[in-house]
C-alpha positions as CSV (number, residue, x, y, z in Angstrom):
1,X,-1.1,-15.4,34.1
2,X,-3.4,-12.7,32.1
3,X,-1.7,-10.5,29.9
4,X,-2.2,-7.6,27.3
5,X,-0.3,-7.5,24.1
6,X,0.2,-3.9,22.6
7,X,1.2,-2.8,19.3
8,X,1.8,0.7,18.2
9,X,0.6,1.0,14.8
10,X,2.6,3.8,13.8
11,X,5.9,2.1,15.3
12,X,5.8,4.8,17.9
13,X,4.5,5.5,21.5
14,X,4.2,9.0,22.6
15,X,3.9,9.9,26.4
16,X,5.6,12.2,28.4
17,X,7.4,10.6,31.6
18,X,5.6,11.5,34.8
19,X,6.8,14.4,36.9
20,X,9.0,15.3,34.1
21,X,8.2,18.4,32.0
22,X,7.2,18.1,28.3
23,X,10.7,19.8,27.1
24,X,12.9,17.7,29.2
25,X,12.4,15.0,26.3
26,X,12.0,12.3,28.5
27,X,9.6,9.4,27.5
28,X,7.6,7.0,29.5
29,X,8.9,3.4,29.1
30,X,7.2,1.2,29.5
31,X,3.7,2.3,29.6
32,X,2.9,3.0,33.0
33,X,0.1,0.8,34.6
34,X,-1.9,4.1,35.5
35,X,-2.0,5.1,31.8
36,X,-2.7,1.2,30.8
37,X,-5.8,1.0,33.4
38,X,-7.1,4.8,32.2
39,X,-7.1,3.7,28.8
40,X,-9.4,0.7,29.9
41,X,-11.6,3.0,32.0
42,X,-12.1,5.2,28.8
43,X,-13.0,2.1,27.0
44,X,-15.5,1.3,29.4
45,X,-17.0,4.7,29.7
46,X,-17.5,4.7,25.7
47,X,-18.9,1.6,25.7
48,X,-21.6,2.2,28.1
49,X,-20.2,-0.5,30.7
50,X,-21.4,0.0,34.2
51,X,-19.2,0.8,37.1
52,X,-20.3,-2.2,38.7
53,X,-19.3,-4.2,36.1
54,X,-15.7,-2.7,35.2
55,X,-14.6,-2.0,38.6
56,X,-14.0,-5.5,40.0
57,X,-12.1,-6.7,36.6
58,X,-9.8,-3.3,37.3
59,X,-9.2,-4.1,40.7
60,X,-8.1,-7.9,39.5
61,X,-5.5,-5.9,37.8
62,X,-4.4,-3.0,39.7
63,X,-1.2,-4.6,41.0
64,X,1.9,-3.4,39.2
65,X,2.0,-5.7,36.1
66,X,5.5,-7.0,34.5
67,X,6.4,-6.2,31.2
68,X,8.1,-8.1,28.1
69,X,9.7,-5.3,25.9
70,X,10.3,-4.7,22.4
71,X,13.7,-3.4,21.3
72,X,13.3,0.3,21.1
73,X,14.9,3.5,20.5
74,X,14.1,7.0,22.5
75,X,13.9,10.0,20.3
76,X,12.1,13.5,19.7
77,X,11.5,16.0,17.5
78,X,11.8,19.8,18.2
79,X,9.4,22.4,16.8
80,X,10.1,26.1,17.2
81,X,6.5,27.6,17.5
82,X,5.8,31.2,16.9
83,X,4.2,33.6,19.2
84,X,1.7,35.4,16.8
85,X,0.4,37.7,19.4
86,X,3.8,39.3,19.7
87,X,4.9,41.6,17.2
88,X,8.3,40.0,17.0
89,X,6.7,36.4,16.4
90,X,9.1,35.3,19.3
91,X,9.5,31.3,19.1
92,X,9.5,28.9,22.0
93,X,10.7,25.4,21.4
94,X,8.6,22.3,21.8
95,X,9.3,19.0,22.3
96,X,7.8,15.8,20.8
97,X,9.1,13.1,22.8
98,X,8.6,9.4,21.7
99,X,10.1,5.8,21.8
100,X,10.2,3.9,18.3
101,X,9.9,0.1,18.3
102,X,11.5,-2.3,16.4
103,X,9.9,-3.0,13.3
104,X,8.3,0.5,13.0
105,X,4.9,1.4,11.3
106,X,5.3,-1.7,9.0
107,X,5.6,-4.7,11.6
108,X,5.7,-3.3,14.6
109,X,7.0,-5.4,17.4
110,X,4.4,-6.2,20.3
111,X,4.9,-5.2,24.2
112,X,3.2,-7.4,26.7
113,X,1.8,-6.3,29.9
114,X,1.1,-9.2,32.5
115,X,-0.7,-9.5,35.6
116,X,0.0,-13.1,38.0
117,X,-4.0,-13.3,38.4
118,X,-6.3,-15.7,36.6
119,X,-9.5,-14.3,35.3
120,X,-13.2,-15.7,35.4
121,X,-14.5,-16.3,32.2
122,X,-16.9,-13.3,32.3
123,X,-14.1,-11.1,33.5
124,X,-11.9,-12.2,30.6
125,X,-14.8,-11.5,27.9
126,X,-15.0,-8.1,29.4
127,X,-11.2,-7.4,29.0
128,X,-11.3,-8.6,25.6
129,X,-14.3,-6.2,24.9
130,X,-12.5,-3.4,26.8
131,X,-9.2,-4.1,24.8
132,X,-10.9,-4.1,21.3
133,X,-12.2,-0.5,21.9
134,X,-8.8,1.2,22.7
135,X,-7.5,3.3,19.7
136,X,-4.7,4.7,21.3
137,X,-2.4,4.1,24.4
138,X,-0.6,7.6,25.5
139,X,-1.1,10.6,23.4
140,X,-3.7,10.6,20.5
141,X,-1.1,9.7,17.8
142,X,0.1,6.8,19.5
143,X,-2.3,4.5,17.5
144,X,-2.6,1.3,19.2
145,X,-4.0,-2.3,19.0
146,X,-4.6,-4.3,22.3
147,X,-5.2,-8.1,22.2
148,X,-5.5,-10.0,25.7
149,X,-3.2,-13.3,25.9
150,X,-2.3,-16.1,28.2
151,X,1.5,-15.6,29.5
152,X,3.6,-18.2,31.1
153,X,4.7,-17.3,34.5
154,X,8.3,-17.9,33.7
155,X,8.8,-15.8,31.0
156,X,12.1,-13.5,30.5
157,X,10.6,-10.3,31.7
158,X,12.3,-7.0,30.5
159,X,11.0,-4.8,33.1
160,X,9.7,-5.7,36.6
161,X,8.8,-4.0,39.8
162,X,11.6,-3.9,42.3
163,X,11.4,-1.4,45.2
164,X,15.0,-1.7,46.7
165,X,17.0,-3.9,44.2
166,X,20.2,-2.4,42.9
167,X,20.3,-2.2,38.9
168,X,21.9,-0.1,36.5
169,X,18.6,0.5,34.7
170,X,15.6,1.8,36.6
171,X,12.7,3.9,36.2
172,X,9.9,5.1,38.0
173,X,6.1,4.5,36.9
174,X,2.7,5.8,38.1
175,X,0.3,3.2,39.7
176,X,-2.9,3.0,41.6
177,X,-2.8,2.1,44.9
178,X,-4.2,-1.0,46.2
179,X,-8.2,-1.0,47.2
180,X,-7.0,-1.3,51.1
181,X,-4.4,1.7,50.5
182,X,-7.1,3.8,49.0
183,X,-9.5,3.0,51.8
184,X,-6.7,3.8,54.7
185,X,-5.5,7.3,52.6
186,X,-9.1,8.3,52.3
187,X,-10.3,7.4,55.9
188,X,-8.4,10.4,57.3
189,X,-9.6,12.6,55.0
190,X,-12.9,14.6,55.7
191,X,-15.6,15.4,52.7
192,X,-14.8,18.8,51.4
193,X,-17.4,21.5,52.0
194,X,-17.3,22.8,48.3
195,X,-16.8,20.5,45.4
196,X,-16.6,16.8,44.7
197,X,-15.7,14.3,47.5
198,X,-11.9,13.3,47.4
199,X,-11.5,9.5,45.6
200,X,-12.4,6.7,47.8
201,X,-12.1,3.8,45.7
202,X,-10.4,2.4,42.5
203,X,-12.9,3.9,40.1
204,X,-12.7,7.4,41.7
205,X,-8.9,7.3,41.7
206,X,-9.0,6.0,37.8
207,X,-11.9,8.8,37.1
208,X,-9.8,11.6,38.7
209,X,-9.7,14.4,35.6
210,X,-7.0,16.6,34.9
211,X,-9.4,19.7,35.4
212,X,-9.8,18.6,39.1
213,X,-5.9,18.3,39.8
214,X,-5.4,21.8,38.4
215,X,-8.4,23.3,40.2
216,X,-8.1,21.5,43.5
217,X,-4.1,22.1,43.6
218,X,-3.1,18.7,43.6
219,X,0.6,17.8,43.4
220,X,0.1,14.0,42.9
221,X,-2.8,12.4,41.9
222,X,-4.4,11.2,44.7
223,X,-4.7,7.1,45.5
224,X,-1.5,6.7,43.4
225,X,1.8,5.8,44.0
226,X,5.4,5.8,42.2
227,X,6.8,2.4,41.7
228,X,10.1,1.5,41.1
229,X,10.8,-0.7,38.2
230,X,14.2,-2.1,37.2
231,X,15.2,-3.1,33.4
232,X,16.9,-6.7,32.8
233,X,19.0,-4.6,30.0
234,X,19.3,-1.3,28.7
235,X,15.7,-0.1,28.1
236,X,16.8,1.8,24.6
237,X,19.2,0.5,21.9
238,X,21.6,2.8,19.6
239,X,22.9,1.3,16.6
240,X,25.2,4.1,16.4
241,X,26.4,7.0,18.6
242,X,24.2,10.0,17.8
243,X,26.4,13.0,15.9
244,X,25.3,15.9,14.5
245,X,24.2,15.1,10.5
246,X,26.7,16.2,7.9
247,X,26.1,19.7,6.9
248,X,26.0,20.6,2.9
249,X,28.8,22.4,2.2
250,X,26.5,25.0,-0.2
251,X,24.7,27.5,0.9
252,X,21.0,27.3,0.0
253,X,20.0,29.2,-3.5
254,X,16.3,29.1,-3.2
255,X,14.0,30.1,-0.6
256,X,10.2,28.8,-1.0
257,X,7.2,30.9,0.8
258,X,3.5,29.6,0.5
259,X,1.2,32.5,-0.1
260,X,-1.6,33.2,2.4
261,X,-4.3,35.3,1.4
262,X,-8.1,35.9,1.6
263,X,-7.9,36.8,-2.3
264,X,-4.5,35.4,-3.7
265,X,-2.8,37.8,-6.3
266,X,-3.2,37.6,-10.1
267,X,0.0,36.3,-11.9
268,X,-0.5,39.2,-13.8
269,X,0.6,41.4,-10.8
270,X,4.0,39.3,-10.6
271,X,6.2,42.3,-11.2
272,X,4.3,44.4,-8.4
273,X,4.1,41.5,-6.0
274,X,8.0,40.2,-6.4
275,X,8.8,43.9,-5.9
276,X,7.4,44.0,-2.7
277,X,9.0,40.5,-1.6
278,X,12.4,42.2,-2.8
279,X,11.5,45.4,-0.4
280,X,10.8,42.9,2.6
281,X,14.0,41.0,1.9
282,X,15.8,44.3,1.7
283,X,14.4,45.5,5.2
284,X,14.8,42.2,6.8
285,X,18.4,42.4,5.9
286,X,18.9,45.7,6.9
287,X,17.7,44.7,10.5
288,X,20.3,41.9,10.7
289,X,23.1,43.4,9.3
290,X,22.7,46.9,9.3
291,X,22.6,47.6,5.9
292,X,20.9,45.3,2.8
293,X,22.8,42.2,1.7
294,X,24.2,42.5,-1.9
295,X,22.7,39.2,-2.7
296,X,19.0,40.7,-2.0
297,X,19.3,44.1,-3.6
298,X,22.2,43.4,-6.2
299,X,23.8,46.8,-6.0
300,X,27.3,47.3,-5.1
301,X,29.2,44.2,-6.9
302,X,29.7,43.5,-10.7
303,X,30.9,40.0,-9.6
304,X,27.4,39.3,-8.5
305,X,25.7,40.2,-11.7
306,X,22.8,37.6,-12.5
307,X,23.9,35.6,-9.6
308,X,21.9,37.7,-7.1
309,X,18.5,37.2,-5.7
310,X,15.7,36.6,-8.7
311,X,12.1,37.1,-6.8
312,X,9.8,34.7,-8.7
313,X,6.1,34.5,-8.7
314,X,4.5,30.4,-9.4
315,X,1.4,28.5,-9.2
316,X,1.8,25.2,-7.6
317,X,-1.2,23.2,-8.9
318,X,-3.8,23.0,-11.9
319,X,-6.3,24.8,-10.1
320,X,-4.3,28.1,-9.1
321,X,-3.0,27.9,-12.7
322,X,-5.9,27.8,-14.4
323,X,-7.4,30.8,-12.2
324,X,-4.1,32.6,-12.9
325,X,-3.1,33.2,-9.0
326,X,-0.3,33.1,-7.3
327,X,0.2,30.7,-4.5
328,X,3.9,30.5,-4.3
329,X,6.9,33.0,-4.2
330,X,10.7,32.0,-4.6
331,X,13.7,34.0,-3.9
332,X,16.4,32.4,-6.0
333,X,20.1,33.3,-6.3
334,X,23.0,31.4,-7.5
335,X,25.4,33.3,-5.4
336,X,23.9,31.1,-2.4
337,X,22.5,32.8,1.1
338,X,24.7,33.1,4.0
339,X,23.2,32.3,7.4
340,X,22.7,35.9,8.0
341,X,20.5,35.9,4.8
342,X,18.9,32.5,5.7
343,X,17.5,34.7,9.1
344,X,16.5,37.5,6.9
345,X,14.5,35.3,5.1
346,X,13.0,33.6,8.1
347,X,12.0,36.8,9.0
348,X,9.7,37.5,6.4
349,X,6.2,36.8,7.2
350,X,4.0,39.7,5.6
351,X,4.2,41.6,2.5
352,X,2.4,45.0,3.2
353,X,-0.2,46.6,1.0
354,X,1.8,49.1,-0.9
355,X,0.3,48.4,-4.3
356,X,-2.1,45.9,-3.0
357,X,-3.6,44.1,0.2
358,X,-1.7,42.9,2.8
359,X,-0.5,39.5,2.0
360,X,1.0,36.8,4.5
361,X,3.8,34.4,3.7
362,X,5.0,31.3,5.3
363,X,8.6,30.1,4.7
364,X,8.3,26.2,3.8
365,X,11.8,25.6,2.3
366,X,15.1,26.4,1.9
367,X,17.2,24.5,-0.5
368,X,18.3,24.2,-4.0
369,X,16.6,24.4,-7.0
370,X,16.4,20.6,-7.6
371,X,14.6,20.2,-4.1
372,X,11.7,21.8,-5.3
373,X,11.4,21.5,-9.1
374,X,9.3,19.0,-11.0
375,X,6.5,19.2,-13.5
376,X,3.7,18.2,-11.2
377,X,2.4,19.6,-7.9
378,X,3.3,20.0,-5.3
379,X,6.7,20.7,-7.0
380,X,6.9,23.7,-9.1
381,X,7.9,23.5,-12.9
382,X,9.3,27.4,-12.5
383,X,12.4,25.3,-11.1
384,X,12.3,22.0,-12.8
385,X,14.8,20.6,-15.1
386,X,13.8,20.1,-19.0
387,X,14.6,20.4,-22.1
388,X,11.5,22.2,-23.1
389,X,10.6,25.5,-21.7
390,X,7.4,27.6,-21.8
391,X,6.7,31.2,-20.9
392,X,4.8,31.7,-17.7
393,X,4.8,35.5,-17.6
394,X,5.9,37.5,-21.0
395,X,9.4,38.2,-21.7
396,X,10.1,41.9,-22.3
397,X,12.9,43.1,-24.4
398,X,15.8,45.1,-23.2
399,X,16.8,46.7,-26.3
400,X,14.8,47.8,-29.5
401,X,14.7,45.6,-32.4
402,X,16.1,47.3,-35.3
403,X,17.3,46.9,-39.2
404,X,20.8,48.0,-40.1
405,X,21.8,47.9,-43.7
406,X,18.8,45.4,-44.4
407,X,20.2,43.2,-41.7
408,X,17.7,42.5,-38.7
409,X,19.6,43.1,-35.2
410,X,18.6,42.4,-31.9
411,X,15.2,40.6,-32.8
412,X,13.2,39.1,-30.1
413,X,14.9,35.8,-30.8
414,X,18.2,37.3,-30.6
415,X,18.0,38.5,-27.3
416,X,16.6,35.6,-26.1
417,X,19.5,33.9,-27.3
418,X,22.0,36.4,-25.7
419,X,20.6,36.1,-22.4
420,X,20.2,32.2,-22.1
421,X,23.9,32.2,-23.1
422,X,24.8,34.9,-20.6
423,X,22.5,33.4,-17.5
424,X,22.4,29.6,-18.6
425,X,25.8,29.0,-20.6
426,X,23.8,27.7,-23.3
427,X,21.4,28.6,-26.5
428,X,18.2,27.2,-27.2
429,X,18.1,25.5,-30.6
430,X,14.7,26.5,-31.0
431,X,12.6,29.3,-30.1
432,X,8.9,29.6,-31.3
433,X,6.5,31.8,-30.4
434,X,3.1,31.1,-28.0
435,X,0.1,32.9,-26.8
436,X,-1.9,35.8,-28.2
437,X,-0.4,39.1,-28.0
438,X,-3.7,40.7,-26.1
439,X,-3.1,37.8,-23.1
440,X,0.5,38.7,-22.5
441,X,-0.2,42.5,-22.4
442,X,-2.6,42.0,-19.8
443,X,0.5,41.3,-17.4
444,X,2.0,44.5,-15.8
445,X,5.3,45.4,-17.0
446,X,6.4,48.4,-15.4
447,X,8.2,48.7,-12.0
448,X,6.7,51.0,-9.7
449,X,10.1,51.9,-8.4
450,X,13.5,52.0,-9.7
451,X,14.7,51.6,-13.4
452,X,16.4,48.6,-15.5
453,X,17.6,48.5,-19.1
454,X,14.1,48.5,-21.1
455,X,13.1,48.4,-24.8
456,X,9.8,48.7,-26.4
457,X,6.7,48.0,-24.6
458,X,6.1,44.5,-26.0
459,X,5.2,41.5,-24.2
460,X,5.7,38.1,-26.1
461,X,5.6,34.4,-24.9
462,X,8.0,31.7,-26.4
463,X,8.6,28.0,-26.1
464,X,12.2,27.1,-26.2
465,X,13.7,24.0,-26.9
466,X,17.5,23.1,-25.8
467,X,19.9,20.4,-26.7
468,X,20.1,18.9,-23.4
469,X,18.3,19.4,-20.3
470,X,18.5,22.6,-18.3
471,X,18.0,23.5,-14.7
472,X,15.6,26.1,-13.9
473,X,14.9,28.8,-12.8
474,X,14.7,30.5,-16.2
475,X,14.0,34.1,-16.4
476,X,14.9,36.6,-19.5
477,X,14.3,40.0,-19.9
478,X,13.5,43.5,-18.4
479,X,12.1,42.6,-14.9
480,X,13.7,39.2,-14.7
481,X,14.5,39.7,-11.2
482,X,11.1,40.8,-10.8
483,X,8.7,38.0,-11.9
484,X,8.7,38.9,-15.6
485,X,10.3,36.7,-18.4
486,X,9.7,33.3,-16.3
487,X,9.5,30.3,-18.0
488,X,8.2,27.0,-17.0
489,X,9.5,23.4,-18.0
490,X,7.6,21.2,-20.2
491,X,7.3,17.7,-20.5
492,X,10.4,16.3,-22.6
493,X,8.2,14.3,-25.1
494,X,6.5,17.2,-26.5
495,X,9.7,18.1,-28.0
496,X,11.1,17.6,-31.5
497,X,14.1,15.4,-31.0
498,X,17.0,17.3,-31.6
499,X,20.3,16.1,-33.4
């Protein structure tokens, strides 16, 4: 017997079962004879093998083959694709169905397709040539490697064609009819007055295109038949009964948005961009709940003080940092986002041009600060964890520094310590100024609407050192809920050891 050994290099076979809608989530398994022969025909066309040479080989292996299958599990992923042409961006669910084979991408177990025929030396050489030219089997992501092998006829077949045998596990696969069957089927069909002739040979059947299938209104591929196959055992294995995964008891506290714009906004405009983000969040919350949730507005409940949403602007890479451009926006609330809040965040897709050009947003993550924080891209230092924190946007004091009876009170350092203690529960052990005053003064430091406690029109940068690592985000001073006073984590080895 001659066989083809198939290894799926990614450990997955992506193909939808014939006569099943994609969203039914039913994979084809094993790969149908029709699919295998079509892959060989494609390889022949790509290599310029003439029909007169390829068709006799395909005819020899056109009868329904036998299969020796690896252990496998059927699975799928679900994608909710938005319709961008609609104003409400209604989503449609799309299934990506696949079969995961034992060994995965590291050592994928082979699948064997075999026919009870003996090939001549020339036919075998051609089959080897065609198999070497097949890059995938099924959809394009089903990367495959095909190899011609000799097979013993008494192998323990996993799946065999049985038209009438009773079996607990069976499937139906698409296969081409025999040459005699195709000739009989086509003999009674006249040549159409327009368009191409109906398929009258095996080559015509295997090269029948999807465009013709739709344009000519066929319900089945002409010259094919559905063959019943039975499995020796269960086709798919389950190590455990699938159940809903454990849900985190805590609500997410951070939403991460990627910024899409022809011109990314400047970091110096952080307070303006973050105000627009807050307005968008409150607007979507009103649509969902009838009124803006306190977690987004911060108004109405004193127990949420410093626990309601902070709107942060950040850069995710060195290139954006050097350019001073915002490519990430975060909404962070230690109080957490309830399910209605999450839906409101998911609906934010654009910041309108009030105070700047329109900006497209893509929600790319919901979770906790530790899920996104880090010192290097693609994780952001704004949500990192470190002993060392440096200013990304300027600290603007909320009170005027003054001297009473020869004693300085409400200095910049005192205000930073007090606010760290109030929001983080600890004080920095060292505070040093960084940056030039004129650089920090380039940042916008006034809200376009609303107020907030504000001291002198100062803008300073600082480097904070804590006794132990602190989890971000850290935002202090006036406008700390709107992108001002934001600090980024720095490598711990930059610090002078404490204590």
